C-alpha positions in Angstrom: 1.0 3.4 -14.9 0.5 -0.2 -15.8 -2.2 -0.9 -18.2 -5.1 -3.0 -17.2 -3.8 -5.8 -19.2 -0.7 -5.9 -17.1 -2.5 -5.7 -13.7 -2.7 -9.0 -11.8 -6.5 -9.2 -11.7 -6.5 -11.4 -8.3 -5.7 -7.9 -6.6 -9.2 -6.9 -7.2 -10.4 -9.3 -4.9 -8.7 -6.9 -2.2 -11.8 -4.4 -2.9 -14.1 -6.8 -1.3 -12.1 -5.8 2.0 -14.3 -2.5 1.9 -17.3 -4.6 2.8 -16.0 -5.4 5.9 -15.2 -1.7 6.7 -18.6 -0.9 5.4 -20.2 -3.4 7.8 -18.4 -2.2 10.8 -19.5 1.1 10.1 -23.2 -0.1 9.6 -22.9 -2.0 13.0 -22.8 -5.4 11.2 -19.9 -7.0 13.1 -20.4 -10.2 11.2 -18.8 -8.6 8.0 -15.6 -8.2 9.7 -14.3 -11.2 8.1 -14.2 -9.4 4.8 -11.3 -7.2 6.1 -9.2 -10.3 5.3 -9.5 -9.6 1.5 -7.3 -6.5 1.9 -4.4 -9.0 1.7 -5.3 -9.6 -2.1 -3.9 -5.9 -3.0 -0.4 -7.3 -2.8 -0.9 -9.1 -6.1 -1.2 -6.0 -8.0 2.6 -5.7 -7.7 3.2 -9.5 -8.6 3.6 -10.1 -12.5 1.8 -13.6 -13.0 3.6 -16.0 -14.9 2.7 -19.3 -15.9 3.6 -21.1 -12.8 1.3 -18.3 -10.9 -1.5 -19.0 -13.1 -1.3 -22.5 -12.5 -1.1 -22.4 -8.9 -4.2 -20.3 -9.4 -6.0 -23.2 -11.2 -4.8 -25.4 -8.8 -6.4 -23.6 -5.7 -9.3 -22.7 -7.7 -10.7 -26.4 -8.3 -11.1 -27.4 -4.9 -12.5 -24.2 -3.9 -15.2 -24.9 -6.8 -15.9 -28.4 -5.9 -16.5 -27.6 -2.2 -18.6 -24.7 -3.2 -20.8 -27.0 -5.5 -21.1 -29.8 -2.6 -21.8 -27.6 0.2 -24.6 -25.6 -1.7 -26.0 -28.9 -2.8 -26.1 -30.0 0.7 -27.8 -26.9 1.8 -30.4 -27.0 -0.9 -31.4 -30.6 -0.3 -31.6 -29.7 3.7 -33.8 -26.6 2.8 -36.2 -28.8 0.7 -36.5 -31.7 3.2 -37.0 -29.1 6.1 -39.0 -26.6 4.1 -37.1 -23.7 5.5 -35.7 -20.9 3.6 -33.2 -19.9 6.3 -31.4 -23.2 5.5 -30.3 -21.9 1.8 -29.4 -18.6 3.4 -27.1 -20.0 5.9 -25.8 -22.4 3.3 -24.9 -19.5 0.8 -22.7 -18.0 3.6 -21.2 -21.4 4.8 -20.4 -22.3 1.2 -18.8 -19.0 0.2 -16.5 -19.0 3.2 -15.7 -22.8 2.8 -14.7 -21.9 -0.8 -12.8 -18.8 0.2 -10.9 -20.6 3.1 -10.0 -23.5 0.7 -9.0 -21.3 -2.2 -6.6 -19.3 0.2 -5.5 -22.1 2.0 -4.4 -24.1 -1.2 -2.9 -21.0 -2.7 -0.9 -20.1 0.2 0.5 -23.7 0.4 1.2 -23.8 -3.1 3.0 -20.3 -3.0 5.1 -21.4 0.1 6.1 -24.5 -1.8 7.0 -22.4 -4.9 9.1 -20.2 -2.7 10.7 -22.9 -0.7 11.7 -24.5 -4.1 13.6 -21.4 -5.2 16.0 -21.4 -2.1 
């Protein structure tokens, strides 16, 4: 059994997939997209090296700035329209944009790394 320090912490994102299952059980079909997080469980078996950590950093930076900009737009729209549901929708859209950008950039970097090893 690996100690906690030896575990790849990215694998813990896989537990968010259970939100999707709980939502399906509760009748909220909109939460099914959380099931995509189950893919992150595979990272428990990958030992993170320097290149892996660097790829994580490269993927996290655009995700952070997409979140920052989309939340800012949602807040401004919420203030202008005086409608609280705008900020609620903005939070959901912001989370989606950040996760999609993180996964897309990280998958591209992993693909590029694997292609370079051949």
